[in-house]
Structure formats: C-alpha cells, structure tokens
PDB file of N, CA, C and O in Angstrom, chain B, residues numbered from 101:
ATOM      1  N   MET B 101    -138.515  36.780 -70.888  1.00  0.00           N
ATOM      2  CA  MET B 101    -137.599  37.084 -71.945  1.00  0.00           C
ATOM      3  C   MET B 101    -138.212  36.767 -73.296  1.00  0.00           C
ATOM      4  O   MET B 101    -138.002  37.515 -74.251  1.00  0.00           O
ATOM      5  N   ALA B 102    -138.950  35.698 -73.404  1.00  0.00           N
ATOM      6  CA  ALA B 102    -139.524  35.310 -74.691  1.00  0.00           C
ATOM      7  C   ALA B 102    -140.488  36.368 -75.212  1.00  0.00           C
ATOM      8  O   ALA B 102    -140.623  36.533 -76.424  1.00  0.00           O
ATOM      9  N   GLY B 103    -141.158  37.084 -74.318  1.00  0.00           N
ATOM     10  CA  GLY B 103    -142.109  38.110 -74.731  1.00  0.00           C
ATOM     11  C   GLY B 103    -141.452  39.287 -75.435  1.00  0.00           C
ATOM     12  O   GLY B 103    -142.128  40.042 -76.135  1.00  0.00           O
ATOM     13  N   LEU B 104    -140.166  39.454 -75.263  1.00  0.00           N
ATOM     14  CA  LEU B 104    -139.473  40.565 -75.917  1.00  0.00           C
ATOM     15  C   LEU B 104    -139.468  40.419 -77.438  1.00  0.00           C
ATOM     16  O   LEU B 104    -139.411  41.418 -78.154  1.00  0.00           O
ATOM     17  N   ALA B 105    -139.527  39.196 -77.932  1.00  0.00           N
ATOM     18  CA  ALA B 105    -139.513  38.962 -79.380  1.00  0.00           C
ATOM     19  C   ALA B 105    -140.777  39.480 -80.052  1.00  0.00           C
ATOM     20  O   ALA B 105    -140.769  39.761 -81.251  1.00  0.00           O
ATOM     21  N   THR B 106    -141.857  39.609 -79.300  1.00  0.00           N
ATOM     22  CA  THR B 106    -143.116  40.094 -79.881  1.00  0.00           C
ATOM     23  C   THR B 106    -143.424  41.522 -79.459  1.00  0.00           C
ATOM     24  O   THR B 106    -144.513  42.029 -79.727  1.00  0.00           O
ATOM     25  N   ALA B 107    -142.466  42.177 -78.796  1.00  0.00           N
ATOM     26  CA  ALA B 107    -142.648  43.577 -78.397  1.00  0.00           C
ATOM     27  C   ALA B 107    -142.587  44.472 -79.631  1.00  0.00           C
ATOM     28  O   ALA B 107    -142.258  44.013 -80.725  1.00  0.00           O
ATOM     29  N   ASP B 108    -142.903  45.745 -79.448  1.00  0.00           N
ATOM     30  CA  ASP B 108    -142.843  46.680 -80.559  1.00  0.00           C
ATOM     31  C   ASP B 108    -141.913  47.822 -80.188  1.00  0.00           C
ATOM     32  O   ASP B 108    -142.319  48.682 -79.406  1.00  0.00           O
ATOM     33  N   PRO B 109    -140.723  47.881 -80.688  1.00  0.00           N
ATOM     34  CA  PRO B 109    -140.107  46.972 -81.662  1.00  0.00           C
ATOM     35  C   PRO B 109    -139.622  45.693 -80.977  1.00  0.00           C
ATOM     36  O   PRO B 109    -139.336  45.694 -79.779  1.00  0.00           O
ATOM     37  N   PRO B 110    -139.532  44.618 -81.734  1.00  0.00           N
ATOM     38  CA  PRO B 110    -139.114  43.350 -81.139  1.00  0.00           C
ATOM     39  C   PRO B 110    -137.636  43.362 -80.755  1.00  0.00           C
ATOM     40  O   PRO B 110    -136.811  43.962 -81.444  1.00  0.00           O
ATOM     41  N   LEU B 111    -137.316  42.701 -79.660  1.00  0.00           N
ATOM     42  CA  LEU B 111    -135.938  42.485 -79.239  1.00  0.00           C
ATOM     43  C   LEU B 111    -135.696  40.980 -79.240  1.00  0.00           C
ATOM     44  O   LEU B 111    -136.123  40.268 -78.332  1.00  0.00           O
ATOM     45  N   VAL B 112    -135.016  40.517 -80.258  1.00  0.00           N
ATOM     46  CA  VAL B 112    -134.801  39.080 -80.431  1.00  0.00           C
ATOM     47  C   VAL B 112    -133.449  38.714 -79.830  1.00  0.00           C
ATOM     48  O   VAL B 112    -132.413  38.836 -80.483  1.00  0.00           O
ATOM     49  N   LEU B 113    -133.473  38.269 -78.590  1.00  0.00           N
ATOM     50  CA  LEU B 113    -132.235  37.948 -77.880  1.00  0.00           C
ATOM     51  C   LEU B 113    -131.542  36.708 -78.429  1.00  0.00           C
ATOM     52  O   LEU B 113    -130.354  36.508 -78.179  1.00  0.00           O
ATOM     53  N   SER B 114    -132.248  35.891 -79.156  1.00  0.00           N
ATOM     54  CA  SER B 114    -131.644  34.679 -79.707  1.00  0.00           C
ATOM     55  C   SER B 114    -130.898  34.953 -81.012  1.00  0.00           C
ATOM     56  O   SER B 114    -130.454  34.019 -81.680  1.00  0.00           O
ATOM     57  N   SER B 115    -130.757  36.229 -81.377  1.00  0.00           N
ATOM     58  CA  SER B 115    -130.111  36.573 -82.639  1.00  0.00           C
ATOM     59  C   SER B 115    -128.586  36.459 -82.589  1.00  0.00           C
ATOM     60  O   SER B 115    -127.932  36.524 -83.630  1.00  0.00           O
ATOM     61  N   HIS B 116    -128.018  36.294 -81.414  1.00  0.00           N
ATOM     62  CA  HIS B 116    -126.565  36.203 -81.268  1.00  0.00           C
ATOM     63  C   HIS B 116    -126.229  34.969 -80.433  1.00  0.00           C
ATOM     64  O   HIS B 116    -126.931  34.672 -79.466  1.00  0.00           O
ATOM     65  N   PRO B 117    -125.165  34.246 -80.789  1.00  0.00           N
ATOM     66  CA  PRO B 117    -124.838  33.010 -80.056  1.00  0.00           C
ATOM     67  C   PRO B 117    -124.640  33.203 -78.549  1.00  0.00           C
ATOM     68  O   PRO B 117    -125.063  32.358 -77.759  1.00  0.00           O
ATOM     69  N   VAL B 118    -124.008  34.295 -78.147  1.00  0.00           N
ATOM     70  CA  VAL B 118    -123.753  34.504 -76.712  1.00  0.00           C
ATOM     71  C   VAL B 118    -125.054  34.782 -75.968  1.00  0.00           C
ATOM     72  O   VAL B 118    -125.293  34.204 -74.908  1.00  0.00           O
ATOM     73  N   SER B 119    -125.899  35.658 -76.509  1.00  0.00           N
ATOM     74  CA  SER B 119    -127.167  35.934 -75.822  1.00  0.00           C
ATOM     75  C   SER B 119    -128.088  34.715 -75.868  1.00  0.00           C
ATOM     76  O   SER B 119    -128.858  34.482 -74.936  1.00  0.00           O
ATOM     77  N   ARG B 120    -128.012  33.945 -76.941  1.00  0.00           N
ATOM     78  CA  ARG B 120    -128.811  32.712 -77.023  1.00  0.00           C
ATOM     79  C   ARG B 120    -128.412  31.759 -75.905  1.00  0.00           C
ATOM     80  O   ARG B 120    -129.268  31.115 -75.298  1.00  0.00           O
ATOM     81  N   ARG B 121    -127.101  31.667 -75.629  1.00  0.00           N
ATOM     82  CA  ARG B 121    -126.618  30.800 -74.546  1.00  0.00           C
ATOM     83  C   ARG B 121    -127.047  31.349 -73.184  1.00  0.00           C
ATOM     84  O   ARG B 121    -127.420  30.580 -72.298  1.00  0.00           O
ATOM     85  N   LEU B 122    -126.998  32.669 -73.012  1.00  0.00           N
ATOM     86  CA  LEU B 122    -127.388  33.282 -71.743  1.00  0.00           C
ATOM     87  C   LEU B 122    -128.845  33.001 -71.389  1.00  0.00           C
ATOM     88  O   LEU B 122    -129.166  32.745 -70.228  1.00  0.00           O
ATOM     89  N   ILE B 123    -129.720  33.047 -72.377  1.00  0.00           N
ATOM     90  CA  ILE B 123    -131.132  32.808 -72.069  1.00  0.00           C
ATOM     91  C   ILE B 123    -131.468  31.319 -72.006  1.00  0.00           C
ATOM     92  O   ILE B 123    -132.508  30.937 -71.470  1.00  0.00           O
ATOM     93  N   ALA B 124    -130.586  30.479 -72.557  1.00  0.00           N
ATOM     94  CA  ALA B 124    -130.834  29.034 -72.518  1.00  0.00           C
ATOM     95  C   ALA B 124    -130.348  28.414 -71.204  1.00  0.00           C
ATOM     96  O   ALA B 124    -130.923  27.435 -70.728  1.00  0.00           O
ATOM     97  N   GLU B 125    -129.293  28.984 -70.620  1.00  0.00           N
ATOM     98  CA  GLU B 125    -128.735  28.442 -69.382  1.00  0.00           C
ATOM     99  C   GLU B 125    -129.605  28.812 -68.186  1.00  0.00           C
ATOM    100  O   GLU B 125    -130.229  29.874 -68.181  1.00  0.00           O
ATOM    101  N   PRO B 126    -129.653  27.957 -67.184  1.00  0.00           N
ATOM    102  CA  PRO B 126    -130.379  28.315 -65.958  1.00  0.00           C
ATOM    103  C   PRO B 126    -129.664  29.456 -65.233  1.00  0.00           C
ATOM    104  O   PRO B 126    -128.455  29.632 -65.382  1.00  0.00           O
ATOM    105  N   SER B 127    -130.398  30.205 -64.470  1.00  0.00           N
ATOM    106  CA  SER B 127    -129.812  31.310 -63.704  1.00  0.00           C
ATOM    107  C   SER B 127    -128.826  30.779 -62.676  1.00  0.00           C
ATOM    108  O   SER B 127    -129.096  29.776 -62.016  1.00  0.00           O
ATOM    109  N   PRO B 128    -127.679  31.450 -62.537  1.00  0.00           N
ATOM    110  CA  PRO B 128    -126.699  31.026 -61.525  1.00  0.00           C
ATOM    111  C   PRO B 128    -127.254  31.195 -60.114  1.00  0.00           C
ATOM    112  O   PRO B 128    -128.128  32.028 -59.874  1.00  0.00           O
ATOM    113  N   GLN B 129    -126.742  30.403 -59.194  1.00  0.00           N
ATOM    114  CA  GLN B 129    -127.175  30.461 -57.801  1.00  0.00           C
ATOM    115  C   GLN B 129    -126.439  31.523 -57.009  1.00  0.00           C
ATOM    116  O   GLN B 129    -127.014  32.136 -56.110  1.00  0.00           O
ATOM    117  N   LYS B 130    -125.162  31.749 -57.334  1.00  0.00           N
ATOM    118  CA  LYS B 130    -124.376  32.743 -56.610  1.00  0.00           C
ATOM    119  C   LYS B 130    -124.809  34.147 -57.042  1.00  0.00           C
ATOM    120  O   LYS B 130    -124.998  34.407 -58.230  1.00  0.00           O
ATOM    121  N   THR B 131    -124.962  35.036 -56.080  1.00  0.00           N
ATOM    122  CA  THR B 131    -125.447  36.386 -56.346  1.00  0.00           C
ATOM    123  C   THR B 131    -124.563  37.127 -57.342  1.00  0.00           C
ATOM    124  O   THR B 131    -125.078  37.776 -58.252  1.00  0.00           O
ATOM    125  N   ALA B 132    -123.258  37.044 -57.191  1.00  0.00           N
ATOM    126  CA  ALA B 132    -122.350  37.756 -58.091  1.00  0.00           C
ATOM    127  C   ALA B 132    -122.462  37.231 -59.520  1.00  0.00           C
ATOM    128  O   ALA B 132    -122.451  38.014 -60.469  1.00  0.00           O
ATOM    129  N   ASP B 133    -122.567  35.923 -59.679  1.00  0.00           N
ATOM    130  CA  ASP B 133    -122.705  35.332 -61.011  1.00  0.00           C
ATOM    131  C   ASP B 133    -124.041  35.708 -61.633  1.00  0.00           C
ATOM    132  O   ASP B 133    -124.113  35.977 -62.833  1.00  0.00           O
ATOM    133  N   TYR B 134    -125.097  35.730 -60.832  1.00  0.00           N
ATOM    134  CA  TYR B 134    -126.420  36.113 -61.315  1.00  0.00           C
ATOM    135  C   TYR B 134    -126.401  37.563 -61.795  1.00  0.00           C
ATOM    136  O   TYR B 134    -126.931  37.877 -62.861  1.00  0.00           O
ATOM    137  N   LYS B 135    -125.791  38.441 -61.006  1.00  0.00           N
ATOM    138  CA  LYS B 135    -125.717  39.859 -61.355  1.00  0.00           C
ATOM    139  C   LYS B 135    -124.917  40.057 -62.643  1.00  0.00           C
ATOM    140  O   LYS B 135    -125.294  40.866 -63.491  1.00  0.00           O
ATOM    141  N   TYR B 136    -123.824  39.326 -62.788  1.00  0.00           N
ATOM    142  CA  TYR B 136    -123.008  39.421 -64.000  1.00  0.00           C
ATOM    143  C   TYR B 136    -123.828  39.007 -65.228  1.00  0.00           C
ATOM    144  O   TYR B 136    -123.800  39.683 -66.256  1.00  0.00           O
ATOM    145  N   ARG B 137    -124.547  37.909 -65.111  1.00  0.00           N
ATOM    146  CA  ARG B 137    -125.390  37.431 -66.214  1.00  0.00           C
ATOM    147  C   ARG B 137    -126.473  38.455 -66.530  1.00  0.00           C
ATOM    148  O   ARG B 137    -126.744  38.737 -67.697  1.00  0.00           O
ATOM    149  N   GLU B 138    -127.080  39.001 -65.509  1.00  0.00           N
ATOM    150  CA  GLU B 138    -128.115  40.013 -65.691  1.00  0.00           C
ATOM    151  C   GLU B 138    -127.549  41.246 -66.407  1.00  0.00           C
ATOM    152  O   GLU B 138    -128.198  41.803 -67.292  1.00  0.00           O
ATOM    153  N   ASP B 139    -126.356  41.665 -66.029  1.00  0.00           N
ATOM    154  CA  ASP B 139    -125.712  42.814 -66.674  1.00  0.00           C
ATOM    155  C   ASP B 139    -125.417  42.536 -68.145  1.00  0.00           C
ATOM    156  O   ASP B 139    -125.590  43.418 -68.986  1.00  0.00           O
ATOM    157  N   LEU B 140    -124.974  41.324 -68.463  1.00  0.00           N
ATOM    158  CA  LEU B 140    -124.725  40.973 -69.861  1.00  0.00           C
ATOM    159  C   LEU B 140    -126.007  41.021 -70.686  1.00  0.00           C
ATOM    160  O   LEU B 140    -126.006  41.536 -71.804  1.00  0.00           O
ATOM    161  N   ILE B 141    -127.090  40.493 -70.149  1.00  0.00           N
ATOM    162  CA  ILE B 141    -128.376  40.512 -70.863  1.00  0.00           C
ATOM    163  C   ILE B 141    -128.863  41.948 -71.023  1.00  0.00           C
ATOM    164  O   ILE B 141    -129.343  42.319 -72.095  1.00  0.00           O
ATOM    165  N   ASP B 142    -128.746  42.761 -69.974  1.00  0.00           N
ATOM    166  CA  ASP B 142    -129.150  44.169 -70.059  1.00  0.00           C
ATOM    167  C   ASP B 142    -128.355  44.908 -71.137  1.00  0.00           C
ATOM    168  O   ASP B 142    -128.926  45.670 -71.918  1.00  0.00           O
ATOM    169  N   ALA B 143    -127.049  44.685 -71.178  1.00  0.00           N
ATOM    170  CA  ALA B 143    -126.209  45.359 -72.162  1.00  0.00           C
ATOM    171  C   ALA B 143    -126.581  44.932 -73.577  1.00  0.00           C
ATOM    172  O   ALA B 143    -126.592  45.754 -74.494  1.00  0.00           O
ATOM    173  N   HIS B 144    -126.882  43.667 -73.754  1.00  0.00           N
ATOM    174  CA  HIS B 144    -127.281  43.191 -75.082  1.00  0.00           C
ATOM    175  C   HIS B 144    -128.621  43.788 -75.490  1.00  0.00           C
ATOM    176  O   HIS B 144    -128.796  44.205 -76.635  1.00  0.00           O
ATOM    177  N   MET B 145    -129.553  43.829 -74.565  1.00  0.00           N
ATOM    178  CA  MET B 145    -130.858  44.420 -74.881  1.00  0.00           C
ATOM    179  C   MET B 145    -130.686  45.885 -75.257  1.00  0.00           C
ATOM    180  O   MET B 145    -131.324  46.358 -76.198  1.00  0.00           O
ATOM    181  N   PHE B 146    -129.840  46.604 -74.541  1.00  0.00           N
ATOM    182  CA  PHE B 146    -129.594  48.015 -74.846  1.00  0.00           C
ATOM    183  C   PHE B 146    -128.994  48.165 -76.240  1.00  0.00           C
ATOM    184  O   PHE B 146    -129.385  49.054 -76.996  1.00  0.00           O
ATOM    185  N   SER B 147    -128.036  47.286 -76.582  1.00  0.00           N
ATOM    186  CA  SER B 147    -127.404  47.395 -77.897  1.00  0.00           C
ATOM    187  C   SER B 147    -128.398  47.114 -79.024  1.00  0.00           C
ATOM    188  O   SER B 147    -128.280  47.686 -80.108  1.00  0.00           O
ATOM    189  N   LEU B 148    -129.363  46.249 -78.783  1.00  0.00           N
ATOM    190  CA  LEU B 148    -130.369  45.959 -79.808  1.00  0.00           C
ATOM    191  C   LEU B 148    -131.313  47.139 -79.993  1.00  0.00           C
ATOM    192  O   LEU B 148    -131.867  47.323 -81.077  1.00  0.00           O
ATOM    193  N   ALA B 149    -131.500  47.931 -78.960  1.00  0.00           N
ATOM    194  CA  ALA B 149    -132.450  49.037 -79.019  1.00  0.00           C
ATOM    195  C   ALA B 149    -131.846  50.321 -79.616  1.00  0.00           C
ATOM    196  O   ALA B 149    -132.574  51.273 -79.898  1.00  0.00           O
ATOM    197  N   LEU B 150    -130.521  50.347 -79.806  1.00  0.00           N
ATOM    198  CA  LEU B 150    -129.880  51.539 -80.351  1.00  0.00           C
ATOM    199  C   LEU B 150    -130.234  51.706 -81.829  1.00  0.00           C
ATOM    200  O   LEU B 150    -130.347  50.717 -82.554  1.00  0.00           O
ATOM    201  N   PRO B 151    -130.407  52.941 -82.275  1.00  0.00           N
ATOM    202  CA  PRO B 151    -130.659  53.157 -83.705  1.00  0.00           C
ATOM    203  C   PRO B 151    -129.422  52.795 -84.519  1.00  0.00           C
ATOM    204  O   PRO B 151    -128.289  52.965 -84.068  1.00  0.00           O
ATOM    205  N   VAL B 152    -129.656  52.308 -85.690  1.00  0.00           N
ATOM    206  CA  VAL B 152    -128.542  51.874 -86.562  1.00  0.00           C
ATOM    207  C   VAL B 152    -128.036  53.013 -87.388  1.00  0.00           C
ATOM    208  O   VAL B 152    -127.106  52.839 -88.177  1.00  0.00           O
TER     209      VAL B 152
END
C-alpha cells in the first residue's frame, strides 16, 4: 500500500481519516470482515483515480 504514494499518478491513501485508519489497522481474521475492508480500500482507491 505504501508504494501507491510514489506511483504515477500517486494514490495517497492517508489523505482521508477513514482510509488512514483502514491502512493503519491490522487485517481482520474473519474472511467476511477482511473482504469488507478490502472493498472499502478498493472503492477509495477508485475514487482517488477518477478525474476531477
């Protein structure tokens, strides 16, 4: 995840409090919780990549 900040274009996931918390917390052990967290991160990454 940290490598995304230096990508071209950069995706800085720490730019929002919720995504900052998602990447700071350890991954959940339960499959459903892990998938939910993964979906939230994917959606945030997609929103950062949209043209303004």
